[in-house]
VMD Tcl script that draws the C-alpha trace (Angstrom):
set ca {
  {-0.02 0.08 -0.12}
  {1.34 3.61 -0.96}
  {-0.86 5.23 1.70}
  {0.99 7.29 3.87}
  {1.17 6.68 7.74}
  {-1.75 7.55 9.95}
  {-1.83 9.62 12.99}
  {-2.79 7.46 16.13}
  {-5.62 9.91 17.08}
  {-7.12 9.65 13.84}
  {-6.68 5.99 13.46}
  {-8.40 5.58 16.99}
  {-11.31 7.73 15.83}
  {-11.86 5.73 12.54}
  {-11.44 2.31 14.43}
  {-13.82 3.33 17.16}
  {-16.51 4.70 14.88}
  {-16.42 1.81 12.45}
  {-16.79 -0.62 15.44}
  {-19.92 1.05 16.51}
  {-21.48 1.17 13.04}
  {-21.23 4.87 12.77}
  {-19.46 7.21 10.33}
  {-16.18 8.79 11.59}
  {-16.20 12.56 11.38}
  {-12.80 12.66 9.98}
  {-10.24 10.47 8.08}
  {-12.80 9.27 5.12}
  {-10.31 9.66 2.52}
  {-8.34 6.85 4.26}
  {-10.91 4.21 3.21}
  {-13.13 5.80 0.36}
  {-13.62 3.34 -2.46}
  {-15.75 3.17 -5.49}
  {-18.73 5.71 -6.62}
  {-16.34 7.79 -8.61}
  {-18.93 9.19 -10.89}
  {-21.30 9.97 -8.11}
  {-18.39 11.99 -6.32}
  {-17.63 13.89 -9.88}
  {-21.28 14.94 -10.06}
  {-21.26 16.25 -6.63}
  {-17.95 18.19 -7.06}
  {-19.56 19.79 -10.13}
  {-22.46 20.96 -7.73}
  {-19.99 22.47 -5.26}
  {-18.06 24.28 -8.33}
  {-21.75 25.68 -9.20}
  {-22.34 26.68 -5.77}
  {-19.09 28.42 -5.39}
  {-20.01 30.30 -8.52}
  {-23.13 31.89 -6.94}
  {-25.31 29.30 -8.11}
  {-27.55 26.90 -6.16}
  {-28.05 23.03 -5.88}
  {-30.26 20.05 -4.31}
  {-29.25 16.51 -4.22}
  {-31.37 13.68 -2.49}
  {-28.64 10.87 -1.88}
  {-30.73 7.59 -2.06}
  {-29.37 4.40 -0.68}
  {-30.37 1.09 1.11}
  {-30.07 1.15 4.89}
  {-26.42 0.51 5.56}
  {-25.23 1.43 2.04}
  {-22.86 4.10 2.88}
  {-25.22 7.29 2.47}
  {-23.83 8.87 5.60}
  {-20.24 8.30 4.70}
  {-20.97 9.67 1.20}
  {-22.35 12.88 2.63}
  {-19.62 13.32 4.98}
  {-16.99 12.72 2.23}
  {-18.72 15.32 0.19}
  {-18.73 17.70 3.08}
  {-14.95 17.48 3.49}
  {-14.43 18.27 -0.28}
  {-16.56 21.12 0.13}
  {-14.48 22.41 2.99}
  {-11.43 22.06 0.75}
  {-13.17 24.31 -1.71}
  {-13.51 27.04 0.68}
  {-17.24 26.53 1.10}
  {-18.70 26.60 4.64}
  {-20.82 23.59 5.71}
  {-23.70 23.06 7.97}
  {-25.02 19.67 8.87}
  {-27.73 18.03 11.17}
  {-29.67 14.67 11.30}
  {-33.45 15.00 11.40}
  {-34.85 13.25 14.56}
  {-38.35 13.27 16.06}
  {-37.37 16.56 17.68}
  {-35.59 18.10 14.57}
  {-37.58 18.89 11.73}
  {-37.62 21.11 8.58}
  {-41.01 22.45 9.49}
  {-43.09 22.19 12.79}
  {-44.92 24.29 15.20}
  {-43.72 23.23 18.41}
  {-39.96 24.25 18.22}
  {-38.74 21.32 16.24}
  {-37.60 23.23 13.30}
  {-35.99 25.89 15.38}
  {-34.05 23.01 17.03}
  {-33.11 21.71 13.66}
  {-31.60 25.18 12.66}
  {-29.77 25.34 16.01}
  {-28.13 21.79 15.37}
  {-27.02 23.21 11.79}
  {-25.70 26.26 13.12}
  {-23.69 24.59 16.11}
  {-22.15 22.13 13.44}
  {-21.20 25.06 11.12}
  {-17.71 24.24 9.76}
  {-15.01 25.69 7.88}
  {-11.38 24.34 6.57}
  {-9.78 25.79 9.52}
  {-12.31 24.43 11.82}
  {-13.84 21.18 10.52}
  {-15.25 19.92 13.97}
  {-17.79 22.74 13.99}
  {-18.38 25.92 16.10}
  {-17.18 28.17 13.34}
  {-19.90 30.67 13.43}
  {-17.83 33.12 15.46}
  {-15.01 32.57 13.03}
  {-17.07 33.37 10.12}
  {-18.45 36.74 11.66}
  {-14.73 37.80 12.76}
  {-13.58 37.20 9.36}
  {-16.23 39.38 7.71}
  {-15.37 42.12 10.45}
  {-11.78 41.73 9.66}
  {-12.04 42.18 5.92}
  {-14.36 45.23 6.50}
  {-11.82 46.85 8.65}
  {-8.99 46.08 6.09}
  {-11.42 47.58 3.31}
  {-11.99 50.80 5.66}
  {-8.45 51.18 6.26}
  {-7.66 51.28 2.41}
  {-10.50 53.67 1.70}
  {-9.66 55.92 4.69}
  {-13.33 55.65 6.11}
  {-14.67 54.37 9.56}
  {-15.07 50.42 9.51}
  {-18.85 50.85 10.42}
  {-19.50 52.59 7.06}
  {-17.90 49.49 5.03}
  {-20.04 47.26 7.32}
  {-23.27 48.81 6.73}
  {-22.47 49.24 2.92}
  {-21.84 45.49 2.53}
  {-24.63 44.39 4.89}
  {-27.24 46.64 2.94}
  {-27.48 43.72 0.37}
  {-29.20 41.60 3.13}
  {-32.12 44.31 3.77}
  {-34.37 42.93 0.69}
  {-34.41 39.42 2.37}
  {-36.79 38.25 4.88}
  {-35.28 39.34 8.58}
  {-32.37 40.80 6.40}
  {-32.62 44.17 8.30}
  {-32.33 42.56 11.80}
  {-29.64 40.28 10.63}
  {-27.63 43.16 9.53}
  {-28.29 44.91 12.94}
  {-27.05 41.67 14.94}
  {-23.68 41.96 12.61}
  {-23.39 45.55 13.30}
  {-24.02 44.89 17.20}
  {-21.11 42.35 16.99}
  {-18.92 44.91 15.39}
  {-19.72 47.45 18.06}
  {-18.74 44.82 20.95}
  {-15.58 43.98 19.13}
  {-14.71 47.69 18.92}
  {-15.70 48.38 22.37}
  {-14.56 45.28 24.14}
  {-17.94 44.34 25.09}
  {-18.04 40.51 24.96}
  {-21.36 40.19 26.26}
  {-22.53 42.03 23.22}
  {-20.67 39.83 20.93}
  {-21.78 36.57 22.81}
  {-25.32 37.80 22.55}
  {-25.02 38.45 18.72}
  {-23.47 34.94 18.17}
  {-26.57 33.47 20.15}
  {-29.11 35.08 17.90}
  {-27.43 34.07 14.62}
  {-27.42 30.43 16.22}
  {-31.04 30.65 17.08}
  {-30.63 30.61 20.75}
  {-33.07 33.54 21.85}
  {-36.12 31.72 22.91}
  {-38.43 35.04 22.87}
  {-38.46 38.34 21.03}
  {-38.43 40.27 24.21}
  {-34.94 38.80 25.15}
  {-33.64 39.52 21.83}
  {-34.80 43.17 21.88}
  {-33.38 43.93 25.11}
  {-30.01 42.33 24.38}
  {-29.64 43.55 20.63}
  {-32.46 45.88 20.02}
  {-33.82 43.61 17.37}
  {-37.65 42.55 16.78}
  {-37.14 39.12 15.25}
  {-35.73 35.87 16.39}
  {-35.08 32.50 14.66}
  {-38.30 30.41 14.83}
  {-40.14 27.50 13.12}
  {-41.36 29.67 10.53}
  {-38.40 31.25 9.00}
  {-35.76 28.61 9.39}
  {-35.20 28.36 5.53}
  {-35.15 32.12 5.22}
  {-32.29 32.38 7.75}
  {-30.37 29.72 6.11}
  {-30.64 31.73 3.03}
  {-29.72 34.94 5.00}
  {-26.68 33.06 6.43}
  {-25.46 31.68 3.00}
  {-25.63 35.39 1.67}
  {-23.46 36.67 4.69}
  {-21.12 33.66 4.33}
  {-20.11 34.96 0.97}
  {-19.84 38.54 2.21}
  {-17.46 37.12 4.62}
  {-15.08 35.87 1.75}
  {-16.15 32.12 1.57}
  {-17.44 30.67 -1.53}
  {-20.76 29.51 -0.41}
  {-22.80 27.22 2.17}
  {-23.61 23.47 1.60}
  {-26.42 22.19 3.99}
  {-26.20 18.50 4.73}
  {-29.38 16.78 6.04}
  {-29.18 13.17 7.01}
  {-31.85 10.74 8.18}
  {-34.79 12.29 6.27}
  {-36.44 8.99 6.84}
  {-37.68 10.51 9.97}
  {-40.04 12.32 8.16}
  {-41.38 9.32 6.34}
  {-41.73 7.93 9.70}
  {-44.17 10.46 10.95}
  {-47.66 8.91 11.80}
  {-49.36 12.45 11.39}
  {-50.07 12.82 7.68}
  {-50.56 16.81 8.04}
  {-47.04 17.11 9.88}
  {-45.58 15.10 7.32}
  {-47.06 16.98 4.45}
  {-45.93 20.43 5.99}
  {-42.34 19.08 5.82}
  {-42.62 17.88 2.32}
  {-44.17 21.23 1.44}
  {-40.88 22.92 2.76}
  {-38.72 20.48 0.65}
  {-40.85 21.58 -2.24}
  {-40.17 25.27 -1.58}
  {-36.37 24.53 -1.35}
  {-36.39 22.37 -4.35}
  {-38.17 25.18 -6.25}
  {-35.75 27.91 -5.20}
  {-32.59 25.80 -6.01}
  {-33.80 24.50 -9.38}
  {-35.19 28.01 -10.51}
  {-32.14 29.99 -9.48}
  {-34.09 31.94 -6.69}
  {-31.33 30.88 -4.22}
  {-27.70 32.06 -4.06}
  {-24.56 30.37 -3.01}
  {-26.26 27.64 -1.35}
  {-26.46 23.80 -1.70}
  {-28.42 21.00 0.09}
  {-27.59 17.45 0.35}
  {-30.41 15.33 1.77}
  {-30.00 11.52 2.58}
  {-32.76 9.06 2.58}
  {-33.64 5.39 1.79}
  {-35.68 4.49 -1.15}
  {-38.87 3.96 0.83}
  {-38.54 7.63 1.97}
  {-38.29 8.46 -1.75}
  {-40.71 6.21 -3.77}
  {-43.35 5.06 -1.19}
  {-46.53 6.55 -2.81}
  {-48.49 6.51 0.49}
  {-45.86 8.28 2.98}
  {-42.71 9.12 0.74}
  {-41.82 12.04 -1.17}
  {-43.65 10.64 -3.89}
  {-46.83 10.92 -1.91}
  {-46.68 14.47 -2.63}
  {-47.69 14.85 -6.08}
  {-45.69 18.02 -6.83}
  {-42.55 16.46 -5.65}
  {-43.21 13.44 -7.37}
  {-43.48 15.23 -10.90}
  {-40.33 17.07 -9.96}
  {-38.14 14.04 -8.84}
  {-39.44 11.68 -11.26}
  {-36.41 9.86 -12.71}
  {-35.18 9.83 -16.29}
  {-37.23 7.26 -18.23}
  {-34.27 6.81 -20.66}
  {-32.26 5.30 -17.91}
  {-32.14 1.82 -18.63}
  {-29.84 -0.99 -20.27}
  {-27.08 0.40 -18.33}
  {-27.35 3.92 -19.45}
  {-26.84 6.50 -16.22}
  {-27.74 10.06 -15.60}
  {-26.05 11.93 -12.53}
  {-27.43 15.38 -13.56}
  {-31.09 15.11 -11.90}
  {-31.82 15.90 -8.20}
  {-31.95 12.10 -7.41}
  {-28.62 10.59 -6.80}
  {-28.85 6.61 -6.21}
  {-25.68 5.46 -4.67}
  {-24.37 2.47 -6.74}
  {-23.55 -0.63 -5.10}
  {-20.08 -1.58 -4.31}
  {-18.61 -4.34 -6.55}
  {-16.89 -7.35 -4.84}
  {-13.61 -5.69 -6.07}
  {-14.46 -2.36 -4.43}
  {-15.14 -4.12 -1.11}
  {-11.70 -6.19 -1.37}
  {-9.98 -2.79 -1.75}
  {-12.00 -1.35 1.12}
  {-11.00 -4.22 3.51}
  {-7.49 -3.58 2.48}
  {-7.68 -0.08 3.33}
  {-9.27 -0.69 6.81}
  {-6.33 -3.23 7.52}
  {-3.97 -0.50 6.44}
  {-5.56 2.05 8.64}
  {-5.81 -0.64 11.64}
  {-2.14 -1.03 11.30}
  {-1.53 2.92 11.45}
  {-0.24 2.61 7.91}
  {2.65 0.41 8.51}
  {2.61 -2.77 6.15}
  {4.76 -4.76 8.50}
  {2.00 -4.42 11.27}
  {-0.82 -6.13 8.90}
  {-2.82 -8.47 10.88}
  {-4.34 -10.56 8.06}
  {-2.95 -11.38 4.78}
  {-4.62 -10.76 1.14}
  {-5.83 -14.60 1.04}
  {-7.41 -13.80 4.60}
  {-9.54 -10.81 2.88}
  {-10.46 -13.08 0.28}
  {-11.50 -15.76 2.69}
  {-13.25 -13.32 4.99}
  {-15.31 -12.13 1.59}
  {-16.18 -15.62 0.79}
  {-17.43 -16.12 4.31}
  {-19.64 -13.04 4.23}
  {-21.10 -14.19 0.93}
  {-21.99 -17.62 2.25}
  {-23.63 -16.05 5.35}
  {-25.78 -13.05 3.86}
  {-25.37 -13.42 0.05}
  {-24.68 -10.27 -1.88}
  {-25.79 -7.93 0.89}
  {-22.22 -7.99 2.06}
  {-21.39 -5.47 -0.52}
  {-24.77 -3.81 -1.18}
  {-24.97 -2.71 2.39}
  {-21.43 -3.05 3.62}
  {-21.84 -1.58 7.11}
  {-22.14 -5.06 8.79}
  {-19.21 -6.21 6.94}
  {-17.25 -3.60 8.07}
  {-18.06 -3.72 11.52}
  {-17.45 -7.60 11.56}
  {-13.93 -7.19 9.95}
  {-12.79 -4.51 12.35}
  {-14.09 -6.61 15.20}
  {-11.86 -9.56 13.80}
  {-8.87 -7.30 13.46}
  {-9.53 -6.30 17.14}
  {-9.55 -9.76 18.40}
  {-6.24 -10.66 16.39}
  {-4.60 -7.75 17.68}
  {-5.13 -8.57 21.40}
  {-4.81 -12.27 20.92}
  {-1.51 -12.76 18.83}
  {-1.37 -16.45 19.50}
  {-4.65 -16.95 17.55}
  {-4.63 -17.29 13.61}
  {-7.29 -15.65 11.47}
  {-8.07 -19.06 9.98}
  {-9.46 -20.15 13.57}
  {-11.51 -17.10 13.97}
  {-13.07 -16.80 10.49}
  {-15.82 -19.41 11.20}
  {-16.69 -17.57 14.32}
  {-17.28 -14.37 12.83}
  {-21.06 -13.39 12.95}
  {-22.25 -11.10 10.02}
  {-26.02 -10.20 10.00}
  {-27.57 -8.42 7.20}
  {-28.82 -4.75 8.15}
  {-32.56 -4.62 8.80}
  {-34.25 -1.52 7.93}
  {-36.32 0.12 10.86}
  {-37.73 2.75 8.54}
  {-40.99 0.85 8.34}
  {-41.64 1.71 12.06}
  {-43.74 4.74 12.63}
  {-42.81 7.51 15.24}
  {-45.14 8.52 17.82}
  {-46.10 11.85 16.80}
  {-47.99 13.86 19.54}
  {-45.77 16.82 19.91}
  {-47.17 20.26 20.96}
  {-49.06 21.93 18.16}
  {-49.50 18.85 16.04}
  {-52.37 16.54 16.83}
  {-52.07 12.78 15.78}
  {-54.61 11.71 13.06}
  {-57.95 10.58 14.22}
  {-58.99 7.00 14.13}
  {-61.29 7.58 10.98}
  {-58.17 9.41 9.31}
  {-55.94 6.32 10.16}
  {-58.43 3.62 8.76}
  {-59.01 6.08 5.60}
  {-55.18 6.33 5.21}
  {-54.51 9.06 2.38}
  {-57.75 8.61 0.46}
  {-59.98 11.38 1.97}
  {-63.00 9.87 0.12}
  {-63.32 6.75 2.00}
  {-64.74 8.74 5.02}
  {-66.96 10.75 2.97}
  {-70.65 10.73 3.88}
  {-73.97 12.55 2.57}
}
mol new
graphics top color blue
foreach p $ca { graphics top sphere $p radius 0.5 }
foreach p [lrange $ca 0 end-1] q [lrange $ca 1 end] { graphics top cylinder $p $q radius 0.2 }
display resetview
């Protein structure tokens, strides 16, 4: 292997994440394999966003097929291209649209996870604001004017957007705190940008503004943030939303449809060119997309916009549409993947490999016999089992891999997406018994 040595901290983070069946936050480049065309398509999207455009992609793959890993990989590429990324998983308490605070909680998670190339672990909101202030001070020095004049001029472009005036006032308040050494004012400004003010009264007393981030303006706030990021000197913003299947699992049809309406609004803005310098990556399963009863295809406007190209057949492909289906890994890809994981486990030192190439082939054969072709279609279980095998070999050097191979337990991933969530949050009532029996067909309960 020609892969360079791996730092112990990064190696440990990768191994611990993979053993737990989750995606490591860093180091994806050490074991990325396959899906070259999909990566190229997303890189083209990133270039368009950096050029002031917009984009949206729905990354669709089977449960355990590597959607989250793919999103993390694209996110790391975006950071290298001087884009700012924000990411969050949707959960029962975090949604795109709600009336009980779940949408604001989703925005807060996005804001907390704001990342730049210099701060890839998140928490980059203060750094982005500081960069805007610094560039404004430099421009003011060159023009011989006060920094506040330049700041106001640059923020004037935000006033045309929803909540744009208050957004500009918050940035101006941060500059005032920066100029006077008032750390409380700076902290309050960052709190407002992160959506952490719960009431308008608190925001008005702290910053003199009349609005806050709430359930009704989350998407508008993201567009404002994307415009501000470009003013600060970054190329654009990428919003990564994973686990959208939690919308599919909502038992309340009305709550589910309002979230799909929000997705439709984002889709229209991105495809029609109304958004600027922002892109969305949304991860979900085939059921979330294609189920005509509860998935995106249950919403007619989304189904028509997300319909796949009918000319895709007989091996033809199209990576330009909003739907990006993750191709299955080939057995050759999986062999390379296992080799890279072996390399990571050995910290990049070939002499410390715990299993030879023939052991990799025997392991793949064992997995194939246990769970069939699922071992490369949904590789998460295979990867977890392989890393566990390496852990035992490392801690028990007297045992050979041949002795352990028959004891390796590999189970196919089971998809929990069909289990509905209990949806009785504040402000959203569950469907009535009649509605539940009727399903999506309102005429079944019609009476004269």
